ZAVEXGU-981037 format. One record per residue (C-alpha): residue in one letter; z, y, x. Coordinates in steps of 0.5 Angstrom, whole numbers, padded with zeros to 4 digits, always signed. Example, Ala and Ser with C-alpha at 12.3 -4.5 7.8 and 13.67 -1.06 7.14 Angstrom:
BEGIN
A+0016-0009+0025/S+0014-0002+0027/
//
This chain:
BEGIN
M-0156+0090-0095/D-0154+0087-0101/D-0148+0083-0098/L-0146+0091-0094/L-0146+0093-0101/A-0142+0088-0104/Y-0137+0089-0097/K-0137+0097-0098/N-0135+0096-0105/E-0129+0091-0104/L-0126+0096-0099/Y-0128+0101-0103/S-0123+0098-0109/I-0118+0095-0105/S-0117+0102-0102/N-0116+0105-0109/N-0111+0100-0113/D-0107+0100-0106/A-0107+0108-0106/D-0105+0107-0114/K-0100+0103-0112/N-0097+0106-0107/E-0097+0114-0110/I-0103+0115-0104/F-0109+0117-0102/P-0115+0113-0103/E-0117+0116-0095/E-0109+0114-0093/S-0111+0107-0096/F-0117+0106-0092/F-0113+0108-0085/E-0108+0103-0086/H-0113+0098-0088/V-0117+0099-0082/S-0112+0101-0078/E-0108+0093-0079/L-0116+0090-0078/L-0117+0093-0071/S-0109+0092-0070/E-0109+0084-0072/A-0116+0084-0067/G-0113+0087-0062/I-0117+0093-0061/L-0111+0098-0063/D-0104+0098-0062/D-0099+0102-0064/V-0103+0105-0069/Q-0099+0112-0074/Y-0102+0116-0079/C-0100+0124-0079/P-0106+0127-0082/Y-0108+0134-0081/R-0113+0139-0082/N-0114+0146-0080/T-0121+0149-0082/R-0120+0156-0079/K-0118+0153-0072/G-0123+0147-0072/M-0118+0141-0071/R-0117+0136-0075/L-0114+0128-0074/D-0111+0123-0078/G-0108+0119-0073/Y-0106+0116-0066/S-0105+0110-0062/W-0103+0109-0055/N-0105+0103-0051/A-0099+0102-0045/L-0103+0097-0041/E-0110+0101-0042/K-0106+0107-0042/T-0111+0110-0047/I-0109+0115-0051/C-0114+0115-0058/G-0114+0120-0063/I-0116+0118-0070/V-0121+0121-0076/V-0123+0117-0081/N-0129+0120-0086/F-0128+0116-0092/T-0133+0117-0098/N-0130+0115-0103/E-0136+0113-0106/V-0138+0106-0110/D-0145+0103-0110/L-0148+0108-0105/I-0148+0107-0097/D-0148+0114-0094/T-0151+0114-0087/L-0146+0118-0082/T-0151+0122-0077/N-0151+0125-0070/T-0149+0132-0073/Q-0143+0129-0076/I-0141+0125-0070/K-0141+0132-0066/D-0137+0136-0072/I-0132+0130-0072/S-0132+0130-0064/R-0131+0137-0063/R-0125+0137-0068/V-0121+0131-0065/T-0123+0135-0058/K-0120+0142-0061/F-0113+0139-0063/F-0112+0135-0057/E-0113+0142-0053/G-0107+0144-0058/S-0104+0139-0057/V-0102+0143-0049/D-0102+0149-0053/K-0094+0150-0053/T-0095+0156-0057/F-0100+0152-0062/I-0093+0146-0063/S-0089+0152-0064/N-0093+0155-0069/L-0093+0148-0073/E-0087+0146-0078/V-0083+0142-0077/T-0084+0137-0082/D-0092+0138-0081/P-0095+0131-0079/G-0099+0135-0073/K-0093+0137-0070/M-0090+0130-0068/A-0097+0128-0067/A-0099+0133-0062/D-0091+0132-0059/E-0092+0125-0057/I-0100+0126-0056/S-0097+0131-0051/H-0093+0126-0048/Y-0098+0120-0048/L-0103+0126-0043/E-0098+0126-0038/D-0099+0118-0036/A-0106+0118-0040/I-0113+0116-0035/K-0117+0115-0041/I-0118+0119-0048/R-0121+0115-0053/V-0124+0118-0059/V-0124+0113-0066/I-0127+0114-0072/F-0126+0110-0078/T-0132+0111-0084/D-0135+0107-0090/Q-0141+0110-0088/Q-0146+0106-0084/L-0148+0109-0078/S-0155+0112-0077/T-0161+0108-0073/R-0162+0114-0070/V-0156+0115-0066/K-0159+0111-0060/K-0153+0113-0056/L-0146+0115-0057/S-0143+0120-0052/I-0137+0126-0052/E-0135+0131-0047/E-0129+0130-0043/I-0123+0132-0045/L-0118+0136-0041/E-0122+0133-0035/K-0120+0127-0037/D-0125+0120-0038/T-0126+0121-0045/S-0131+0116-0050/I-0132+0116-0057/E-0133+0110-0062/I-0134+0109-0069/W-0133+0103-0073/D-0137+0103-0079/I-0138+0100-0085/E-0143+0095-0082/R-0138+0095-0076/L-0132+0092-0080/K-0136+0088-0085/E-0137+0084-0078/L-0130+0084-0076/S-0127+0082-0083/Q-0131+0076-0084/S-0130+0073-0077/D-0125+0068-0078/G-0120+0071-0073/D-0126+0071-0068/S-0127+0077-0064/E-0133+0082-0065/E-0138+0080-0060/F-0140+0085-0055/T-0145+0085-0049/V-0144+0086-0041/D-0150+0091-0040/I-0149+0089-0031/K-0156+0093-0031/A-0153+0100-0034/L-0147+0099-0031/K-0151+0100-0024/G-0149+0094-0022/E-0151+0086-0018/L-0148+0080-0020/K-0151+0074-0015/V-0150+0068-0017/L-0151+0061-0015/P-0153+0056-0020/A-0148+0050-0020/N-0149+0045-0026/D-0151+0044-0032/L-0146+0040-0037/E-0147+0037-0043/N-0147+0041-0050/G-0151+0046-0047/V-0145+0048-0042/S-0147+0051-0035/T-0144+0053-0030/Y-0145+0058-0024/L-0141+0061-0017/G-0141+0068-0016/I-0139+0074-0012/M-0136+0080-0016/P-0136+0086-0014/G-0130+0091-0014/T-0133+0096-0017/L-0136+0093-0021/L-0131+0089-0024/S-0127+0096-0026/D-0134+0098-0030/I-0134+0092-0033/Y-0126+0093-0034/D-0127+0100-0036/E-0131+0099-0042/F-0129+0094-0045/G-0121+0093-0043/Q-0117+0088-0046/R-0123+0084-0050/L-0124+0081-0043/L-0118+0078-0043/E-0117+0076-0050/S-0117+0069-0048/N-0112+0070-0042/V-0106+0068-0044/R-0102+0074-0041/T-0104+0081-0041/F-0103+0085-0034/L-0095+0083-0032/D-0095+0090-0028/F-0094+0092-0021/R-0086+0088-0021/A-0090+0081-0020/G-0089+0079-0014/T-0097+0077-0013/N-0099+0084-0016/K-0096+0087-0011/G-0098+0084-0007/M-0105+0085-0009/R-0105+0092-0009/K-0101+0093-0002/S-0108+0089+0000/L-0113+0092-0004/L-0110+0098+0000/T-0110+0097+0007/E-0114+0091+0008/P-0119+0092+0003/E-0125+0087+0007/R-0119+0081+0006/F-0119+0081-0001/F-0123+0075-0002/A-0120+0071+0003/Y-0113+0072-0001/N-0114+0072-0008/N-0116+0065-0012/G-0121+0069-0015/L-0124+0069-0023/T-0126+0064-0028/V-0130+0067-0034/T-0133+0065-0040/A-0139+0066-0043/T-0143+0065-0050/A-0150+0066-0046/I-0152+0070-0040/K-0160+0073-0038/T-0162+0072-0031/E-0167+0074-0026/I-0169+0073-0019/V-0169+0077-0014/N-0171+0076-0007/G-0171+0069-0009/Q-0163+0070-0011/T-0161+0069-0019/V-0158+0076-0021/V-0154+0077-0027/T-0157+0081-0032/E-0152+0080-0038/L-0146+0077-0041/E-0146+0076-0047/N-0138+0075-0049/M-0135+0076-0043/Q-0129+0072-0042/I-0124+0073-0037/V-0119+0067-0038/N-0116+0066-0032/G-0116+0072-0027/G-0113+0077-0032/Q-0108+0079-0027/T-0113+0081-0021/T-0118+0084-0025/A-0113+0089-0028/S-0110+0090-0020/I-0117+0092-0019/Y-0117+0097-0024/F-0111+0100-0024/S-0109+0101-0017/P-0114+0106-0015/R-0111+0110-0022/D-0104+0109-0019/K-0101+0116-0017/G-0096+0113-0012/K-0096+0111-0005/L-0094+0106+0000/K-0091+0106+0007/G-0095+0102+0011/E-0093+0102+0020/D-0096+0108+0022/R-0097+0112+0016/E-0096+0112+0009/Y-0102+0111+0004/S-0104+0113-0002/Y-0106+0108-0008/S-0111+0114-0008/E-0115+0111-0003/I-0116+0105-0005/D-0124+0104-0004/L-0127+0099-0008/S-0134+0098-0006/K-0130+0094+0000/V-0127+0089-0005/F-0130+0082-0007/V-0127+0077-0012/Q-0130+0069-0012/M-0132+0068-0019/K-0133+0062-0023/L-0138+0063-0029/T-0138+0059-0035/V-0143+0059-0040/V-0142+0056-0046/G-0147+0056-0052/E-0142+0052-0058/K-0136+0055-0061/E-0133+0049-0061/T-0133+0047-0054/A-0132+0054-0052/D-0126+0054-0056/I-0123+0047-0053/L-0126+0049-0046/K-0122+0056-0046/S-0116+0055-0048/N-0116+0048-0044/I-0117+0053-0037/A-0112+0058-0040/T-0106+0053-0040/F-0108+0049-0034/A-0112+0054-0029/N-0108+0059-0028/S-0103+0059-0021/Q-0102+0066-0019/N-0096+0067-0024/S-0092+0062-0028/I-0094+0061-0035/Q-0089+0061-0040/Q-0090+0056-0046/S-0089+0064-0050/D-0096+0067-0047/L-0099+0061-0051/V-0096+0064-0058/S-0102+0064-0062/N-0105+0057-0060/H-0098+0054-0061/P-0095+0049-0067/F-0090+0054-0069/H-0096+0057-0073/T-0099+0051-0076/N-0093+0049-0078/I-0092+0056-0082/E-0099+0055-0085/T-0098+0048-0087/R-0093+0050-0091/S-0095+0056-0094/R-0100+0052-0097/K-0095+0047-0100/Q-0089+0050-0101/L-0089+0053-0109/M-0084+0059-0109/P-0079+0060-0115/A-0081+0063-0122/G-0078+0069-0120/E-0078+0074-0126/T-0085+0073-0128/G-0085+0066-0130/F-0091+0064-0125/P-0090+0061-0120/T-0094+0063-0114/K-0095+0061-0107/W-0095+0066-0100/F-0102+0064-0096/Y-0100+0065-0088/E-0107+0068-0084/R-0107+0064-0077/A-0113+0067-0076/R-0115+0073-0078/G-0119+0072-0084/Q-0118+0066-0086/Y-0116+0069-0094/S-0122+0073-0095/T-0127+0067-0092/Q-0124+0063-0096/L-0125+0067-0102/R-0132+0068-0101/A-0134+0061-0101/M-0131+0060-0108/S-0134+0061-0115/T-0132+0067-0118/S-0128+0062-0124/R-0125+0059-0117/Q-0123+0065-0114/N-0119+0067-0120/K-0116+0061-0120/F-0114+0062-0112/I-0111+0069-0113/A-0107+0067-0119/E-0105+0061-0113/Y-0104+0066-0108/P-0104+0074-0110/K-0107+0078-0104/N-0100+0081-0104/Q-0098+0075-0102/V-0102+0074-0096/F-0098+0076-0089/T-0101+0074-0082/K-0098+0072-0074/T-0096+0080-0074/D-0092+0081-0080/M-0089+0075-0080/A-0087+0078-0072/K-0085+0084-0076/Y-0081+0082-0081/E-0077+0076-0077/N-0075+0081-0071/T-0072+0086-0076/W-0068+0081-0078/R-0066+0078-0071/M-0063+0086-0070/R-0069+0088-0065/P-0073+0094-0069/N-0074+0097-0061/E-0078+0091-0060/V-0082+0092-0067/K-0083+0099-0065/R-0087+0097-0059/G-0093+0096-0063/A-0096+0089-0067/Q-0099+0085-0061/A-0093+0087-0056/N-0088+0085-0061/L-0091+0078-0063/K-0091+0077-0056/L-0083+0078-0055/L-0081+0074-0061/G-0086+0069-0059/Q-0081+0068-0052/S-0075+0066-0056/I-0077+0064-0062/L-0082+0058-0058/K-0077+0056-0054/E-0072+0055-0061/F-0078+0051-0063/E-0079+0047-0057/K-0071+0046-0057/N-0071+0043-0064/E-0076+0043-0069/D-0073+0041-0075/E-0070+0047-0076/F-0077+0050-0077/G-0077+0047-0084/A-0077+0048-0091/V-0070+0052-0090/F-0073+0056-0084/F-0080+0059-0089/N-0076+0059-0095/D-0071+0065-0091/L-0078+0067-0088/V-0081+0069-0095/A-0074+0072-0097/K-0074+0076-0090/M-0082+0078-0093/I-0079+0080-0099/L-0074+0084-0097/F-0078+0088-0091/R-0083+0090-0096/A-0078+0092-0102/A-0076+0097-0096/D-0082+0099-0094/Y-0085+0101-0102/A-0078+0104-0104/I-0077+0109-0098/P-0083+0113-0098/R-0081+0113-0106/S-0075+0117-0104/E-0074+0124-0105/W-0072+0126-0098/Y-0078+0122-0096/K-0083+0126-0100/A-0079+0132-0098/E-0081+0131-0090/K-0085+0125-0089/G-0087+0122-0083/L-0083+0116-0079/K-0083+0110-0084/A-0084+0105-0080/E-0079+0107-0076/V-0073+0107-0082/V-0074+0102-0085/T-0074+0097-0079/Y-0068+0101-0076/T-0065+0102-0083/L-0066+0094-0085/A-0063+0092-0078/L-0057+0097-0078/L-0055+0094-0085/R-0055+0087-0083/Y-0052+0089-0076/S-0046+0093-0080/L-0046+0087-0085/K-0045+0082-0079/K-0039+0086-0076/H-0035+0085-0082/N-0037+0078-0082/M-0041+0079-0088/D-0049+0077-0088/I-0054+0079-0094/N-0055+0074-0099/L-0063+0071-0097/D-0062+0065-0102/R-0062+0071-0108/I-0068+0074-0106/Y-0072+0067-0105/K-0069+0064-0112/K-0071+0072-0116/Q-0078+0072-0111/E-0074+0080-0111/V-0069+0085-0109/S-0064+0088-0113/K-0065+0094-0115/S-0057+0096-0112/L-0059+0094-0105/T-0065+0097-0105/D-0062+0104-0108/Y-0057+0103-0102/I-0063+0101-0097/V-0066+0107-0099/E-0059+0111-0099/L-0059+0108-0092/G-0066+0111-0090/N-0064+0118-0091/F-0058+0117-0086/V-0062+0114-0080/R-0068+0119-0081/N-0064+0124-0080/K-0060+0121-0073/I-0067+0119-0071/T-0070+0126-0073/D-0063+0129-0069/P-0065+0132-0062/S-0057+0130-0060/F-0058+0124-0062/R-0063+0122-0058/S-0060+0123-0052/G-0065+0127-0048/I-0070+0122-0050/A-0075+0128-0053/N-0080+0123-0057/P-0077+0120-0063/S-0082+0114-0063/E-0080+0113-0056/F-0073+0113-0057/C-0074+0108-0063/K-0078+0103-0057/S-0072+0104-0053/E-0067+0098-0052/K-0061+0105-0051/G-0064+0107-0059/W-0062+0101-0062/V-0056+0103-0057/K-0054+0109-0060/F-0055+0106-0068/Q-0051+0100-0066/A-0045+0104-0064/L-0045+0108-0071/E-0040+0106-0078/I-0044+0106-0084/D-0040+0105-0092/L-0042+0098-0094/K-0037+0100-0101/N-0043+0101-0106/L-0046+0094-0104/D-0046+0089-0110/P-0043+0083-0107/Q-0048+0079-0111/D-0053+0082-0105/L-0048+0080-0100/L-0045+0073-0096/T-0038+0073-0094/N-0035+0069-0088/N-0034+0063-0093/Q-0039+0063-0096/L-0043+0063-0091/V-0040+0057-0088/E-0042+0054-0095/V-0049+0055-0095/N-0050+0053-0087/E-0047+0046-0090/K-0052+0046-0096/K-0058+0049-0091/N-0056+0043-0086/K-0056+0037-0091/L-0063+0039-0094/K-0066+0040-0086/S-0064+0033-0086/T-0067+0031-0092/S-0073+0035-0090/K-0074+0033-0083/T-0073+0024-0086/I-0078+0027-0092/N-0083+0029-0085/D-0081+0022-0081/L-0083+0018-0088/E-0089+0022-0089/Y-0091+0020-0082/V-0090+0013-0082/M-0094+0012-0089/N-0100+0016-0086/I-0102+0011-0081/S-0105+0004-0082/A-0101-0002-0083/K-0106-0005-0079/E-0104+0000-0073/W-0097-0002-0074/T-0099-0009-0073/L-0102-0007-0066/L-0096-0003-0065/S-0092-0009-0065/E-0096-0013-0061/F-0097-0008-0057/H-0090-0008-0054/S-0089-0016-0056/D-0091-0018-0049/T-0085-0013-0046/Y-0080-0014-0050/P-0076-0020-0054/P-0078-0020-0062/F-0072-0017-0064/H-0073-0011-0061/Q-0073-0004-0064/N-0081-0003-0062/V-0082-0010-0064/E-0079-0010-0070/I-0079-0003-0073/P-0086-0002-0073/M-0086-0008-0077/K-0082-0006-0082/C-0087+0000-0083/V-0092-0005-0085/S-0087-0008-0091/L-0086-0001-0093/L-0094+0000-0094/Q-0095-0006-0097/Y-0089-0008-0100/G-0085-0002-0101/K-0080-0003-0097/V-0077+0003-0095/P-0073+0004-0088/S-0067+0007-0087/D-0068+0015-0084/K-0065+0012-0077/Q-0071+0008-0077/L-0076+0012-0080/K-0075+0017-0074/V-0075+0011-0068/A-0082+0009-0071/V-0085+0016-0070/K-0082+0016-0063/I-0084+0009-0061/R-0091+0011-0063/D-0091+0017-0060/K-0088+0013-0054/A-0094+0008-0054/Y-0100+0013-0054/E-0097+0015-0048/E-0096+0009-0045/G-0104+0007-0046/F-0104+0004-0053/D-0110+0005-0057/F-0112+0004-0064/V-0120+0005-0067/G-0119+0005-0074/
//
């Protein structure tokens, strides 16, 4: 309980400090903190804050989230006590009361009279409009509660009546569950697939027991059971899968859907099956057959397309023309569908991570894997993480140089803090201030805004990260040198620019008069500004922002003014050209194209905040020199981190194949001279040395020091 109270007080402090700094209520700050935590974990997507309360009608909603893949709309409510040194209990009575209020809001969202009576500026109107829009395609409704209370032990089962005749579930993120997730060091929340509770039967054949607590099973997964498991756990099952569901446009997925409909009995023969991992298993013997009853942390590392196809196909409203008749996808009979399964149970986390990574990379054959699908495990992120730990920022106006902290894995910052003494914590926070922590999804948001792709930014944190990966990782693999110190410095400047806009716009008088659409306005404003500048052969002076570690008042004021213009366009139905929903408009390519056609006045911009075309040429020349220097330094560090003995053996390794004067023999010995006598090889020789060593290991060279 002491640890839980300490976490609660920490959350209390964060919420209240952020509320004071951002001039918002602590409840809103708590909502944003939890939303970010769950979005980073892939549990919620594209969360929108839009608080609405109507005591007379018994309605309440604080926000919503739409998951396009699972076709699930989430209604979110905050239950925040904001009390220090005390953990209240969340009772079943409270849960039922909250559920009723959310239910009534959802029912109101399909009532045209209710919506028409709401003021245009009321956040509830935007929420009702968007929920109504999503409900047309929604399969499921989730009621989600964020709370700093602890769920009562008397609550044995969470249940809720259907909303609008749709499959409805309730989910509670209480203080204990939030603590577990926030302190998971980047791992997802643990969960148990109770097959007995799902009234399913999973028969398996034990195959073999390997080292390190690894055991394998072969089995047959019934289609109904697989669908039920996915229905309950959704995307949590696919966190180790390198891809999300690619929809039915992919040829393989279209074929699976057709065979499910017309030949369900043959699906087993046609399909490659599932590769599944778990951290623990419970089985029992029934009639001499091993039957799985529980799986801990089940992951479908290969077969995500199969799983999603089996789940979504019967829910598809469409039809398929057959030779004899027209088939409706609702006719699919999953009781006739079975899928082969290879199950690997791994007890040790390290082994599990390696195994899942290898399977995900090498064992997936049904749809071709793009390297961009492996975005979270890519060296690109390791590169940013390394630089963020080493690169000291200019002192700026404060006079105190600091560093930015990149969380490649969720929770790295808080994990490091918890392991330190109080005095060391203070030093760490001084070096890495909490407001200079950024995540993968943060980075993607800043970078894609700078790349003038605001419509992609608005597709949600995880979707935007994946979309950025599809381009930036190709660039990284083509020329890694482009992502050195210069890239990192520019990234920091982009972050400062975005955060300045994100802070200033909601504090403007025009925004306070009519709140809403902040996220859309910020990314579109910055993208439009840069697009307009580039049309006139200019750009934003990132170097100035980086050196000062802040955005000038003149540029901030201009961004706020432009933000008003952008918001007016987004809320103008005639500008949206038939797209009723402002948020959906901002997610569309059509929306961004409409903005690109606009002309904005650039005269009030301070020339110091900008770069002209001639200045851009000069800046790029300087940056190219810095990139070259940085690469040389990296090569030098690489060479000096290898022992003289290894370089000597590398030279000997090549001496049987090449003459003494050949570079494969000679350059490793130059590296020995560097280490022993300080004689530095040329930049070219250093570069060649790195390649020689890498190539040697590919050809069978091995060194044990």
